[in-house]
ZADO-1210 file (C-alpha; in nm, 4 decimals, padded with zeros to 6 digits):
<atoms>
<atom x="-03.9441" y="-05.2287" z="04.9142" code="MET" pos="1"/>
<atom x="-04.0298" y="-05.5626" z="04.7051" code="THR" pos="2"/>
<atom x="-04.3043" y="-05.6486" z="04.5090" code="VAL" pos="3"/>
<atom x="-04.3414" y="-05.9433" z="04.2956" code="PHE" pos="4"/>
<atom x="-04.3917" y="-05.8668" z="03.9177" code="VAL" pos="5"/>
<atom x="-04.4735" y="-06.1967" z="03.7298" code="ASN" pos="6"/>
<atom x="-04.3329" y="-06.4191" z="04.0064" code="ASN" pos="7"/>
<atom x="-03.9835" y="-06.2189" z="03.9889" code="GLN" pos="8"/>
<atom x="-03.8850" y="-05.9959" z="04.2737" code="ALA" pos="9"/>
<atom x="-03.8673" y="-05.6094" z="04.1858" code="VAL" pos="10"/>
<atom x="-03.7178" y="-05.3572" z="04.4077" code="LEU" pos="11"/>
<atom x="-03.9006" y="-05.0291" z="04.4218" code="THR" pos="12"/>
<atom x="-03.9250" y="-04.6999" z="04.6552" code="PRO" pos="13"/>
<atom x="-04.1890" y="-04.6913" z="04.9448" code="GLU" pos="14"/>
<atom x="-04.5423" y="-04.5444" z="04.8252" code="ALA" pos="15"/>
<atom x="-04.4754" y="-04.5962" z="04.4563" code="THR" pos="16"/>
<atom x="-04.7699" y="-04.5588" z="04.2497" code="SER" pos="17"/>
<atom x="-04.8517" y="-04.8750" z="04.0107" code="LEU" pos="18"/>
<atom x="-04.7989" y="-04.6083" z="03.6938" code="ARG" pos="19"/>
<atom x="-04.4092" y="-04.5413" z="03.8487" code="SER" pos="20"/>
<atom x="-04.3661" y="-04.9262" z="03.8783" code="LEU" pos="21"/>
<atom x="-04.4508" y="-04.9759" z="03.5217" code="LEU" pos="22"/>
<atom x="-04.2353" y="-04.6954" z="03.4124" code="THR" pos="23"/>
<atom x="-03.9547" y="-04.8171" z="03.6323" code="GLN" pos="24"/>
<atom x="-04.0080" y="-05.1519" z="03.4040" code="LEU" pos="25"/>
<atom x="-04.0475" y="-04.9480" z="03.0865" code="ALA" pos="26"/>
<atom x="-04.3933" y="-05.0698" z="03.0330" code="LEU" pos="27"/>
<atom x="-04.6177" y="-04.7776" z="03.1315" code="ALA" pos="28"/>
<atom x="-04.6674" y="-04.6590" z="02.7709" code="GLU" pos="29"/>
<atom x="-04.7222" y="-04.9948" z="02.6121" code="LYS" pos="30"/>
<atom x="-05.0512" y="-05.0674" z="02.4500" code="LYS" pos="31"/>
<atom x="-05.2374" y="-05.3782" z="02.4886" code="GLY" pos="32"/>
<atom x="-05.1187" y="-05.4793" z="02.8606" code="ILE" pos="33"/>
<atom x="-05.3510" y="-05.5557" z="03.1492" code="ALA" pos="34"/>
<atom x="-05.2152" y="-05.5347" z="03.5045" code="VAL" pos="35"/>
<atom x="-05.3574" y="-05.7375" z="03.7980" code="ALA" pos="36"/>
<atom x="-05.2505" y="-05.6976" z="04.1690" code="VAL" pos="37"/>
<atom x="-05.3282" y="-05.9914" z="04.3762" code="ASN" pos="38"/>
<atom x="-05.5465" y="-06.1385" z="04.1276" code="ASN" pos="39"/>
<atom x="-05.7605" y="-05.8077" z="04.0664" code="ALA" pos="40"/>
<atom x="-05.7168" y="-05.6194" z="03.7363" code="ILE" pos="41"/>
<atom x="-05.6500" y="-05.2603" z="03.8053" code="VAL" pos="42"/>
<atom x="-05.7810" y="-05.0390" z="03.5037" code="PRO" pos="43"/>
<atom x="-05.5164" y="-04.8111" z="03.2968" code="ARG" pos="44"/>
<atom x="-05.6916" y="-04.5285" z="03.4491" code="LEU" pos="45"/>
<atom x="-05.6419" y="-04.6164" z="03.8081" code="ALA" pos="46"/>
<atom x="-05.2570" y="-04.6971" z="03.7603" code="TRP" pos="47"/>
<atom x="-05.1526" y="-04.3258" z="03.8714" code="GLU" pos="48"/>
<atom x="-05.3247" y="-04.3404" z="04.1995" code="HIS" pos="49"/>
<atom x="-05.2913" y="-04.7280" z="04.2901" code="PHE" pos="50"/>
<atom x="-04.9952" y="-04.7318" z="04.5297" code="ILE" pos="51"/>
<atom x="-04.8392" y="-05.0652" z="04.5556" code="VAL" pos="52"/>
<atom x="-04.7438" y="-05.2359" z="04.8920" code="SER" pos="53"/>
<atom x="-04.4705" y="-05.4704" z="05.0079" code="GLU" pos="54"/>
<atom x="-04.4838" y="-05.8099" z="04.8884" code="ASN" pos="55"/>
<atom x="-04.7761" y="-05.7303" z="04.6622" code="GLU" pos="56"/>
<atom x="-04.8135" y="-05.9746" z="04.3311" code="LYS" pos="57"/>
<atom x="-04.8527" y="-05.7754" z="04.0381" code="ILE" pos="58"/>
<atom x="-04.9325" y="-05.9891" z="03.6976" code="THR" pos="59"/>
<atom x="-04.8637" y="-05.8068" z="03.3798" code="ILE" pos="60"/>
<atom x="-05.0174" y="-05.9688" z="03.0627" code="LEU" pos="61"/>
<atom x="-04.9834" y="-05.8560" z="02.7210" code="GLN" pos="62"/>
<atom x="-05.2183" y="-05.9163" z="02.4298" code="ALA" pos="63"/>
<atom x="-05.0890" y="-06.0769" z="02.1204" code="THR" pos="64"/>
<atom x="-05.2236" y="-06.1232" z="01.7728" code="GLN" pos="65"/>
<atom x="-05.3319" y="-06.4403" z="01.6638" code="GLY" pos="66"/>
<atom x="-05.5809" y="-06.6747" z="01.5307" code="GLY" pos="67"/>
</atoms>
């Protein structure tokens, strides 16, 4: 199935958890990231159980240092 991660199409198997998708993208273990699905934040503790659906819009943000 296709989902959109930061506006780019990504192919992933059906019934994929958000954590599996992030692992596929090499992001699951990164610190300081936030993930929203269809503009709703999904807490890190819910990633394992959150199943992504066809055409969902996933936004991944990474915190950066600065001042």
